[in-house]
N, C-alpha and C positions, 0 to 999 in steps of 0.2 A: 506509477512509473516515473522515472526521472525525466528531466526536461532537456533532453539532448538526443543526439543522433543514434546512439546505440539502440535505444528502445524503439525509436522510429523505424530503424532498419530491421529490427527483430519482430515488428508487429505481425508480419505474415506468418512467422514461425512460432509465435509465442504460445499459441494454444497446443502446439506439439511439444513444446518445452515443458509445460506445466501439466501435471496429472490432475486435472480439475476435479474429477469425481472423488479422488482420494483427498484432495485439499479441502473441498467443500464439506465432505463428511467429517473431517477433523475440526474445521473452523466454524461452520455455521451454527451448531448447537450453542456455542458460547456467544456468538454475536447475537443470535436471536434471544437468548436469555437476557443479555444486557439491554437490548432494546425493549423487551417486555418489562423488565424491572423499572425502566425509566418511562414506560408508557409512550414510547416514541412511535410516531406514525410516519413522519417525513424524515428521510435519511439522505444525507449527502455522502457519496463515496468519492473521496479525493484521491487522485492518482489511481483511477479505477482500472487502468489497463484495458483488457479486452472485455471487461464488463461482467464477469461471471458472478462476483459477489452481488452486484446490483441486480442482476437477473434473478438470482436465487431469492433475494429479498422481495423483489416484485412478485415472484411466484407465491410468496407467503403473505401477500396482501399489503406490503408496505409501499408508500409513495416514494420513489427513489429517483435521484439524479446522480449520474456518474460524470465526473469531469477528469480530464487528463490533458497534459501539455502536448501529447503526441497525436497529431491528426490521424495517423495510421491506426493507432490503438482505438481511437474513437470510431473510426469507420468500421473496424472489426467488431467493436462492441455493439454497434447498431445492427450489423449483420447477425450477430449471435442472438440479440434480443428478438429480431424478426424470426429467426429460425426456431426460437423457443416459444414464440407466440405470446410474448408478454409485453406489457407497456412499461417501459423504463426510459427515461430521458438521458441523453448523453450529449455533452457539450465539451468543446475544446477550451480549456482554461488552465492557466499556470498557477503555481503556488503564489500567494500574495495578491491574486486578482479574482478571488472567488466572488466577492461582493458585487462586482460589476454585472454578473450574469444571474444573480439570485433575486427573485421577486418577492419571496417570502422566507422567513427564517425556518431553520430545521430543528427538529428535536434531537437529532444525533448526527455526528460527523464521524466517518471512518477514514483512517489513513493507514493502509496496510502495505505489506510487501516491501518493507525496508525502503520506503520512498523518500522520507525526509532527509536522509544523508546526501541526497543530490543537491541540497542547498549548501553552498561552499563557504558560508560565513555565519557567524552568530547573528549578525544583523538580519540576514535573509531568513534564518530559521525563526527568529523572534517575529519578524513580519508575517511569516506564514502562519504561525500559531495565533497571532492576534487576528489575522484574517479569518481563520477558522472560528475563533470566538465571535467575530463579528457577524457570522451567518447562523449562529446558534441562538435559540431562545435562552433567556436566563434559566439556569438549572439544566440546560441541555448537556448531553454527554459527548465527550470526545474519546474515541478509542483508537490508539496508535500502536502499531506493531513495527518495531525495528529489530535488527540483530542486536545481540548483547555485545557491544564493542568493548565493554569493560573486561570481557573474557577474551574476545578475539584479538584485540589490539596488542596486549602484551605478549601473547603467544605467537603472533605473526603467522596465523594459520592461512596458508596461501592457496591451497587447492580444495575445491568443493567437489562433491560427488558427481560423477559423470551421469548425465541424463540421456535417454535415447527414446526414439519414437519410430514405429514402423507402420507403413500404410501400403498394403500390397507388396510390390517389389521395391518400393522406395524406402529409404532408411535415413534417419537423421541422428546425429550425435552432437551433444552440447557439452563442450568443455569449458569450465570456468576456473579462473585463477586470479589471484590478487597480487599486486605490487604495492608494498608499503613504503610511504614517504614520511617526511618529518611530521606533517600535520594532516595529510590526506592519504588516500589510497586510490590506486587505479584498479577498477574492476574490468577484467578482460573476458570476452566471450568469443569462442571459436565454434562455428556451426559447420559441421561436415554433413554433406548430403550425397547419398548414393542414388543414382538414377540411371537406368539402362546399364547397370553393372559398372558404372564409372563414378568415382568419388570427386567431388569438388568441395571447396570450403570458402567461408567468409570469416573475417575476423574484425572485431570492433572493440572499443573500450570506452569507459567513461570514468570521470573523476568523482569520488565520493569523499565526504568529510564525516568521520565517525562522530556519533552522538553518544555521550556518556550519561549515565544515570543522573549524577548531580547537576550537570548542565541542563538537562532536559527538564528536571523538576524546577530548577530556578527560573528558566525561561517560561515555563507554563504558568507559574505564579505571576510573573511580570505581564503575561499576555491576558490575565484575567481569569485563570482557572483555579479551582479549589478542590479539596478532597481527592487528591491524586493517589491512586492505588497502583502498586507495581506488581507485575506477575511475570513468571518466567516462561510461560507457554500458554497455549489456547485452553488447556485444562485449568488454567488460573491457579496453578501451583505458585507458592510464594517465590518471588524473585530472589535468586542467589547470584550475587555479582560474579563469583568465580566459576560458576558451573551452568547457569541457565543458558539455553540456546537463544532465547528471545528476551528483549526488554519490551514488555507490553505495559502501556499506561492507560488506565481508565480514569478520567477526570471530568469535572463538571464546570460549566461556565458560572462564574460568580453572579449572584443576584436574585436567586429564586429557585423554584421547583419547576422542572420541565412539565410536570403533570398539570400545572396551573395555567399553561399556555396553550392556545389553540393551534 
């Protein structure tokens, strides 16, 4: 999740907003395959949100730490892990400050959910990527999922699908739309809540900086990554700049094989 108030304010409703069973069913087979191919055992989930990827990995036997800049998200992640009966660590940490809270290197780092665009300068993005490299063993794998802004940005696609959630007599609606600027965009979220037959709403927004394919590959190389592969979705179909929904990058830290490190 991004490092600002929108996600902190949304932390109480985030698990209503996301259909986690459907999302994990779609994403976990690929993530587990990548981890198995790299013989990864220790996994760091950066911008982990409410912790569901980390919890799912812990249930499969991985040693997992989830970090997020939002204290509310981390609190919710710990509650979710306790409810699931799994051991997974969760700590509050921002992009660029991972090394201060990590006592041993990881075989894999995940950064999912279009989280990196919360970094509003190339310098900040490079620092975050270098920070991730710093907590990986040589040859360790970094798996990043962003939206494909090479497609979204020129089309100025403003409105995202409406999401809803119902629990008993209560109902939530999540309306998302985007305002485009010269170099950044504003992501807006309106949450409507019906309780006792009355509707109320909250509205919040955050600024994002689109990350394009060429820039991400260039900065990954500067940060110490090699063998970067691009994919357009979690099925790992080839990335198509004009049509893919996602820009997924799988890359390795320069300097060796993950398999050779404890």
